[in-house]
N, C-alpha and C positions, 0 to 999 in steps of 0.2 A: 460439588467436589467433596469426596469423603475425607475424613481426617487422615486416612493413610495417603490419599492422593496429594493432600496439602504437605504432609511430611516429606514425601518423595520430591515434590516440586521445589521445595525450598533448597534441596541439594542440587537438583537438576539445573536450577537457575544460576548456580555458581559456576557452571562450565562456560568458559569464555568463547568457545568456538563450537561449530557444528561437528567438528572432527574429534569426537570424544576419545578415540584410541590415541590420537596424537596427544591430546590433553592428558591422557593417562601417563604418558612418558614425561611431559612438561611438568606436571604437578609433582611427580616423583623427583625430577631434577631440582625443581625449586625447593622442595622440602629438604633434600640432601644438601643443597647449597647452604641453606639457613643452619641446619644442624651441624654442618661441617665447620662452621665458623663460630660456634658456641664454645665457650670453655666448659670444663666439668662443673665448675661453680655456677655458671649461668644456666646450665641445663637443670639445676636443682631449683630454679626460680619458679614461684607460683605468684601470680599477680594479686591474689587475695587469699585470706584464710579460707581453707576448705576447698580451694580450687586445685586442679591438677598442676604438678610441676611440668616443665617442658619435657622431661624424661617420660613422665606418665602419659602426656599427650602423644609422644611419638609411639609409645607402645600401644596406646589406644588405636592409632592409625593401623598398626600392624595387626592387631587383634581383630578389629572390625573387618579389615580387608580379608583376613583368613576366613571369617565367617561368610563373608560375601563369596569368596572363592568357592567354598563348599557348596553354597547354594547354586552358583553358576554350574558347577560340575554336576551336581545332582539333577538339576532341571534339564541341562543339555543332554544328559544321558537318559532322560525319560522317567526319572524318579517321581512317583506320584505321592509320596509320603508328605505330610504336613510337617515341615521342618520347624523347630522351635525358634523362638526369639532369644535374645540374650540381654542381660542388664549390664550396660556399659560401666556403670559405677561399681557393681559387684566385681567385674573383671579387673577394673583398675585397683580396687581395694585388695585384691589377691595377686597382683602382678609383681610386686616387689621391684618395680622399675627403678625406684631411687636407690636400691642397693646394687644396681648394675652400672657398668661403665657407659658413658655416652657412646663410645666407640662400638660396644657390643650391641646396643639398641639401634644405632644407625646401620650397622652391618645387617641386622635382622630385618629392618624396614626395607633396605635395598633388595635383599633376597626375596622378601614377600612380594614386593612390587615387580621384580623381574618375573616371578612365578605367575603373577596376575597377567602380565603382558603376554607371556608365552601362552598361557591358557586361553586368553581372549583372542589372540591373533591366529591361533590354530584351530579354533572352532569352525565347524562347517557353517557357512553363512545362514542356513536354514535354522541352525540351532539357536541363533540369537532371538528368534521369535518364539521359542518354546517357553511355556510358563510352568510355574509350579506355585505351591503355597508355602509361604514362610511367615510364621507368627500370625497365622490366620488370614493372610492377605495374599491374593494372587498377584504374582509379579513375573515379568519376563526376564529372560537371560540378559538381554540387551540392557534393560532398565537397571538391572543389578550392576552390571559393568559401569554404567553411567553413574550409579550411586557411589562406586568406589572413587571416581574422579570428583564428583560434586562434594563428597564428604571430605576429601583431602583439601580441596580449594576452601571449604567452609572453615576448616581448622587452620589453614594458612591465613585466612583473614583474621581469625581470632588471634593467632600468634602476632600478627602485625599490630593489631589494634590494642591488645591487652597485655602482651608480654614484651615484645621487642621495643615498643615505644617506651615502656618503663625501664628497660635495660639500656636506653639511650641509643638504640639502633636506628630509630626513625626520626 
């Protein structure tokens, strides 16, 4: 197994059922539920120095999902260009998430997720098997869709283990 396959697998293993499209909706609802119950003060919490705040984490989910959406669209439409990778820490450093309200970040997340749902649900079934190259690795449209889900669950687990427990939620 290549390093890229191992990287992908750690996210795919987070998906709790075989119906990844249903899990796309469920993970979005769970994320929305958690963030809807945070106060503005709690959303500025980071579990350790140098770690993202809950606001930065939420915007990271939106940013990553947007990158994955573009890859899905490009590969589903037959684009053969090698799409670039992205540095999640650079994105976070330039996001100014902590200067925004929790409500605005949550609205953005919900809209990005709705857009992903529409994109994935309306693709022709054959397009799920199309592949392209992103960050030097060949990946299918379906796998990228699953990565959106697994990535979200990965961060939900981190939120529960490292953030919410320290805020007295767990």
